[in-house]
C-alpha positions in Angstrom: 0.0 0.0 0.0 1.3 3.4 -1.0 2.0 6.1 1.6 -1.1 8.3 2.0 -0.8 12.0 2.5 -3.4 14.4 3.8 -5.1 16.1 0.9 -7.6 18.4 2.5 -9.6 19.2 5.6 -13.4 18.7 5.1 -15.9 21.1 6.5 -18.8 18.8 7.2 -20.3 15.3 6.8 -22.2 16.3 3.6 -19.1 17.5 1.9 -17.3 14.3 2.9 -20.0 12.1 1.5 -20.2 14.1 -1.8 -16.4 14.0 -2.2 -16.2 10.3 -1.4 -18.9 9.6 -4.0 -17.0 11.4 -6.7 -13.7 9.8 -5.8 -15.3 6.3 -5.9 -16.8 7.0 -9.3 -13.4 8.0 -10.6 -11.6 5.1 -8.9 -9.3 7.4 -7.0 -7.8 5.7 -4.0 -8.5 7.6 -0.8 -9.2 7.4 2.9 -11.7 9.5 4.8 -11.0 10.2 8.5 -13.5 11.9 10.8 -12.3 13.9 13.8 -15.4 12.7 15.7 -14.6 11.3 19.1 -17.4 9.7 21.1 -15.7 10.4 24.4 -15.9 14.2 23.6 -19.1 14.0 21.6 -17.6 15.6 18.5 -16.0 18.5 20.3 -13.0 18.5 18.0 -15.1 18.7 14.9 -16.2 22.2 15.7 -12.5 23.3 16.0 -10.8 21.2 13.3 -13.6 20.6 10.7 -15.4 17.3 10.1 -12.2 15.4 9.2 -9.9 15.0 6.3 -9.3 13.0 3.1 -5.9 11.4 2.4 -4.6 9.7 -0.7 -1.4 8.7 -2.5 0.8 11.7 -3.5 0.0 11.3 -7.2 -3.7 12.0 -6.6 -3.5 15.0 -4.2 -3.8 17.7 -6.9 -6.7 15.9 -8.6 -8.6 15.6 -5.2 -7.9 19.3 -4.4 -9.3 20.3 -7.8 -12.4 18.1 -7.3 -13.0 19.5 -3.8 -12.5 23.1 -5.0 -15.1 22.5 -7.7 -17.5 21.0 -5.2 -17.1 24.0 -2.9 -17.6 26.5 -5.7 -20.3 24.9 -7.8 -23.3 22.7 -7.1 -22.6 19.0 -7.2 -24.5 18.3 -10.4 -21.9 20.0 -12.5 -19.2 17.7 -11.1 -21.1 14.5 -11.8 -22.2 15.6 -15.2 -18.7 16.5 -16.4 -17.6 12.8 -16.5 
């Protein structure tokens, strides 16, 4: 397994789900990690964001571009562009 690097911090659960859907459709290897901690009832998510996405180095730029598009446009334009 390749070394995974942190690509971006995700703002919320919905952004994470949408990004994961696009990455799966495009067969981009990735790992989603939530900052939620049951002991603190999600306290760190308000400070750090929902969590982050990591991927092999060769995919980081592509993931950042997809995430930027998701944040700027509505999701339908991302899915339709394939």
